[in-house]
C-alpha positions in Angstrom: 0.4 14.6 -27.3 -1.1 17.6 -28.9 0.3 19.0 -31.5 -2.0 21.9 -32.5 -0.5 25.5 -32.5 -1.8 28.2 -30.0 -3.6 31.3 -31.4 -1.6 34.5 -31.4 -2.6 37.0 -28.2 -2.8 39.8 -30.3 -6.2 42.1 -29.8 -6.8 42.4 -33.7 -10.0 40.7 -35.1 -8.3 40.0 -38.3 -7.9 36.2 -38.8 -4.7 34.6 -38.7 -2.5 34.0 -41.6 -3.0 31.0 -43.5 -0.1 29.3 -42.9 -1.0 29.1 -39.1 -3.2 26.2 -37.9 -5.9 27.0 -35.6 -7.7 24.4 -33.3 -11.5 24.6 -33.7 -13.5 23.5 -30.5 -16.4 21.6 -32.1 -19.8 21.7 -29.9 -20.0 18.5 -27.4 -22.2 16.8 -29.4 -20.2 17.1 -32.6 -17.1 15.7 -30.6 -19.4 12.9 -29.5 -19.9 11.9 -33.2 -16.4 12.2 -34.3 -14.9 10.3 -31.4 -17.6 7.6 -32.7 -15.5 7.0 -36.0 -12.2 6.0 -34.0 -10.8 2.6 -35.5 -12.6 -0.2 -33.7 -9.4 -2.4 -33.8 -7.4 0.4 -31.9 -10.0 0.6 -29.2 -10.3 -3.2 -28.9 -6.4 -3.5 -28.8 -6.3 -0.8 -25.9 -8.9 -2.4 -24.0 -7.2 -5.9 -24.1 -3.8 -4.5 -22.9 -5.4 -2.8 -20.0 -7.1 -6.1 -19.2 -4.2 -7.8 -19.5 -2.5 -5.6 -16.7 -5.4 -5.4 -14.6 -5.5 -9.4 -14.1 -1.5 -9.6 -13.4 -2.2 -7.1 -10.8 -5.3 -8.6 -9.6 -3.3 -12.0 -9.5 -0.5 -10.4 -7.5 -2.9 -8.5 -5.2 -4.8 -12.2 -4.5 -1.1 -13.6 -3.4 -0.5 -10.6 -1.2 -4.0 -11.1 0.7 -3.3 -14.8 1.0 0.4 -13.9 2.6 -1.4 -11.3 5.0 -4.1 -13.8 6.0 -1.3 -16.2 7.1 0.2 -15.0 10.4 3.8 -16.6 10.2 5.1 -15.1 13.6 7.8 -12.4 14.1 11.0 -13.2 12.1 13.9 -14.1 14.3 17.4 -14.5 13.3 19.1 -18.1 12.8 21.1 -17.5 15.9 18.3 -17.2 18.2 16.3 -19.7 16.2 19.4 -22.2 17.4 19.2 -20.8 21.0 15.6 -21.5 21.2 14.4 -24.8 23.2 18.1 -25.9 23.4 16.9 -28.5 25.8 14.8 -30.4 23.5 17.2 -32.9 21.6 15.1 -34.0 18.8 14.0 -30.4 18.1 17.5 -29.5 18.2 18.4 -32.0 15.7 15.7 -31.1 13.4 16.9 -27.7 13.4 20.5 -28.4 12.5 19.1 -30.8 9.7 17.1 -27.9 8.1 19.8 -25.5 8.6 22.5 -27.8 7.4 26.0 -26.3 7.7 25.2 -22.8 8.5 28.5 -20.5 9.5 26.9 -18.5 12.4 29.7 -16.1 12.0 28.7 -15.3 9.1 24.7 -14.9 9.1 25.1 -12.8 12.3 21.9 -11.3 13.9 20.3 -10.1 10.4 16.6 -11.0 10.2 15.8 -10.5 6.4 17.5 -13.0 4.1 19.4 -12.1 0.9 18.8 -14.0 -2.1 21.0 -13.2 -5.4 20.2 -14.9 -8.6 23.8 -15.5 -10.0 22.9 -17.2 -13.2 19.9 -18.2 -15.9 20.5 -20.8 -18.3 18.2 -22.1 -21.1 18.7 -26.0 -22.0 17.4 -27.7 -24.9 18.3 -30.9 -26.0 21.0 -31.5 -28.8 22.0 -27.6 -28.5 24.5 -26.0 -26.5 23.4 -24.2 -23.3 22.3 -20.8 -23.8 23.6 -18.6 -20.5 21.7 -15.3 -20.2 23.9 -12.4 -19.0 23.4 -11.2 -15.6 22.9 -8.2 -14.7 20.7 -7.6 -17.4 21.0 -4.4 -19.7 18.6 -4.1 -22.1 17.2 -0.5 -21.8 18.9 0.9 -24.6 19.2 -2.1 -26.8 16.5 -3.3 -29.3 18.0 -6.8 -29.7 16.0 -9.6 -28.1 17.6 -11.1 -25.0 17.4 -14.6 -26.6 15.9 -16.6 -29.6 13.9 -19.8 -29.1 13.1 -22.1 -32.5 9.2 -22.7 -32.8 8.3 -26.2 -31.4 11.3 -26.8 -29.5 11.3 -28.0 -25.8 13.5 -26.6 -23.1 14.1 -26.0 -19.6 15.1 -23.1 -17.2 17.9 -23.3 -14.9 18.3 -20.8 -12.2 21.3 -20.6 -9.9 21.2 -18.4 -6.6 22.6 -18.0 -3.5 21.0 -17.4 -0.1 22.7 -15.6 3.0 21.9 -13.9 6.3 18.4 -15.8 7.0 16.2 -18.6 5.7 14.2 -17.5 2.5 10.4 -18.9 2.8 8.4 -20.0 -0.2 11.0 -18.4 -2.9 9.1 -18.5 -6.3 9.5 -17.6 -9.9 7.3 -16.0 -12.0 7.1 -15.4 -15.7 4.4 -13.1 -17.6 4.5 -13.1 -21.6 3.0 -10.6 -24.0 2.6 -10.6 -27.7 1.5 -7.6 -29.4 0.5 -6.1 -26.1 -2.1 -9.4 -25.2 -0.8 -11.6 -22.3 -0.3 -15.0 -23.6 1.3 -17.0 -21.2 1.9 -16.9 -17.2 3.8 -19.2 -15.6 4.4 -19.5 -11.6 6.8 -21.7 -10.0 7.6 -22.7 -6.6 11.1 -23.1 -5.9 11.0 -23.7 -2.2 12.4 -22.8 1.3 16.1 -22.3 1.4 18.7 -21.8 4.1 22.1 -19.8 4.1 24.7 -22.0 2.7 28.4 -20.7 0.9 27.4 -22.9 -2.1 25.0 -21.8 -4.2 21.7 -23.6 -5.1 20.6 -24.7 -8.6 17.1 -25.4 -9.7 15.8 -26.8 -13.0 12.2 -26.1 -14.2 10.0 -28.7 -15.6 10.2 -29.0 -19.7 8.0 -26.8 -21.6 7.8 -26.5 -25.2 7.6 -23.3 -27.2 4.7 -22.5 -29.7 4.8 -23.3 -33.3 3.1 -21.9 -36.6 3.1 -18.6 -38.4 1.1 -16.9 -35.8 3.3 -18.1 -33.1 6.4 -16.8 -34.9 7.6 -13.3 -33.9 8.8 -11.0 -30.8 7.4 -11.2 -27.4 7.6 -9.2 -24.5 8.3 -10.9 -20.8 8.6 -10.1 -17.3 10.5 -12.3 -15.1 10.3 -11.9 -11.1 11.6 -14.1 -8.2 9.5 -13.3 -4.7 9.3 -15.2 -1.5 6.1 -15.5 0.7 6.7 -12.0 2.2 6.2 -10.3 -1.3 9.9 -9.5 -1.5 11.3 -9.4 -4.8 15.0 -10.2 -5.4 15.3 -10.0 -9.3 12.7 -8.3 -11.7 13.6 -8.5 -15.2 11.8 -7.0 -18.2 13.2 -8.3 -21.6 12.0 -9.2 -25.2 12.4 -12.7 -27.0 11.9 -14.0 -30.3 10.5 -17.0 -31.8 12.0 -18.1 -35.3 11.5 -20.8 -37.5 15.0 -21.9 -36.8 17.7 -21.4 -34.1 19.7 -18.7 -34.6 23.1 -19.0 -36.1 26.2 -19.8 -33.6 28.7 -16.6 -33.4 
């Protein structure tokens, strides 16, 4: 953002007082020569951030193209699915097994599934479970959402509910940046789920946090829950820390 002060609009040819800064426009060849002296580290950092963001966009676009290439047919309500092919006994039993104990009065004729992520929890051996509050309110806070110990193992546990219709290909993605550079990207397929009154629980495979002086510090991350139709049910932008030891329990 430019902070130069504009020149007075008077018609006098006298130069402005010394206290007023003037913006001098250099010839084009001088401007190019001056810009070439900018910090190389600064330019490289900007390029790396742009590359990382473009890579993430490319990943999302490629997933979208794959989903568009697969024709899943028109979406129908659960009631319609149960009404179709009622004379086929084996197909009827398969549908009942797939849908489980669905309350048809509660699902109605809604076509779009509704997925609500009700809890997120970090599990680490020998440590109390870290329950992350939802909904997330981090926009005005400089504090990290959570802190992990370097070199520690952990799992994530999601609890979520599904209503209205079947959600197909629900997956979890998590992208992590450090100093503007993408350092990790995780994609976890949770599966396909039918509506039910009881919440579902999913636990991710075990992971290990990085360790060492260069691994410690603050990170930014973006977590998403999306389905095969690229419908996003939850997106969280947050920060977290990796430290030498676990934070003190309050």
